[in-house]
N, C-alpha and C positions, 0 to 999 in steps of 0.2 A: 201495514196498508194504509193504499195511495189512494187518493185522490185531488180532485182539481182545488180544490180549497188546502188541500187537508192533510194529514200523516200518522198514525194510528203507528205509537209506539210500540212495543213491552217484549219487554227482558227479563227470557229465563237465561237461567234457573229462578232466580230471584224473583221474579213477578210483576216491576213493577210497571209501570203501564201509565203513559202519556203521549197529550199529540199536542202538533206544530200547526200553523200552516203552512199551507210549500207553496212560500216564495221563499225566494235568498235569506231573510230572516232568523225566517221560521228551522229551515235550514240549518243554520248556521249554529242556533240554542242543541236542534236535538245532536250533531254531531258531536258537538263542546257537551250534552250528558252520557251519549252514548262511546265516545272517548275514556269517559271518567270509568267504567266497567272493564276497561281491557277485550273489548270482543274478538272473538275468535271464527265469527261468524254475526254481517250483517246481511241479514234475508230483507227482498225489494223483490214481490214480483214482477211485474212484467207490465201493464197497467194502459197503453196506447201512449206514447212520449212519458208521461205525465211522471215516468216514474226518474227519467232519465237527465234532469236535474240533482236529484240529492246522486245517483249512483254516481254521479263524475266529480260532486261536492266529493264522496268521499273516496273516493277515489285518488283525489290532489292532496287532500289531509290523510293518506294515505292506510287508511283502514280496509281492513276486508270488506270486499264489497263483493256481495249474491247477487245478482239481477237473475232469477226464480222464471223458470213458463210458466205463467200465471195455469196453464191448464193441467200440468202436472202437481200445483203446487193440491190448485182445484179435487183432485184425484185422492189427494192424498186426504186431504179431509176429507172427505166422502170417507173412504178408508174405513176412518175415526168413527163414523156415523154418526156426527156434528152435525147437525140441523142446522140450528140454530145460526141466522149472522143478523149481527151487529158487529161496525167498526173494531172492537175491543176484542170480540172470539177471530173476527180475522184476524189481526195481529197475529192474535197468539196462537195461532191455528199454524200461519207464514211461520209464530218462530219455531213452535215445538215440528214440524219439518225440516225446517233449518239445522236441529240440533238432535232429530233422528236421523232424519239423512247426508246430513253431512256433503253439502251438495261440495266443489267445486267452487271456487274463487272465480270471479267474473277479473277481467284481463285487459285491463284500457288502454289501451296505443296514449305513452301520453303527452307524445304530438298530438292525435287525436283530444285530447280530454278540454280545452283551450277551444277550437272551431266545435264542436258540440256546444261548449257554455253560452260560446257567443252566438253561433244559428236560433239558441234558443232562447235568449234574449230579443232576439231578434224579433226571433218567431211571436216573440208577446208581446213584443211590442208590433207590427203589421195590423197581430186578429185587434187588437184593442184603440190601432185605428180602422181599421172593416165597418170595429165596432160602435164606433160612434159613426163614422159616415150611412151607415144603414138606418141609423137612429135619426138624425136627423133629414134625411129624404125622406120622409115622411113630413114634413112638413114645409118640404119645398118647393120652390111654380118652379110652376112646367123644366122653362130651362136652365135651369140649377141643378133639377132635378137628372136632366139629361151630363152634366158635365159631372154630378159627385156620382151614377153610377160608372161613368167612366175609370174615377178614381179607385171605383168598388173592384170595379174588373181588372185593376191597372195594381191596384193591393192582394186581390187575389191570385191573379200568379208570380206577387211578388213571395204570398205564402206557398204558391203550388215548392216554387225555384228553391228555398229553404229543403222544409219538409225531403228534396227529390237528395240535397245534397245532405241532408242529417241521416236519408237513409242510404246514401253510399257508403258513409263514415261507418256505423252499425257492419254491413259488408264489409268494409276494413279492418272491423274489430270478431274476428273467429268467433273468441266466447261470447260474446255481445248475442252475435246475428242466429248462434243457436239457440238461443233461448226465446228465439220473437215464435 
């Protein structure tokens, strides 16, 4: 299960649950732990690009990744009658979905993996800079505020460019774009 700050991981059929931060360090830790189980499938559902860093890292590590359509996963969960919703239960149900339906692995073109990875890093950097500038905006003088707002506008244009480029790369990866 993917969130902005955390990855919740459930290993079937042994029932191990753990979570890591959804950042480079956490993803490396998760993949190291997952690799030890020699999985046949690692399921991650689409989540507004939050799944991209993990999916790319799993693909680079030559692990069997499935980027699953979130709607399909949620319909499967609903079909089981599961009503409670926690991170642990979501991770458990996503794993159950993967084991029960055995969705086809997602192939990410090798030449696109590094580009996607680099663009994700750049997107994070730009969003962080934009956030810092927005936070400064409230304490600036009128003159500086205008400069600050121009910079925020420019940062947003760069973020938009990165996101459009990411969208194009995802479209060029047919297995992936079908899940969205």
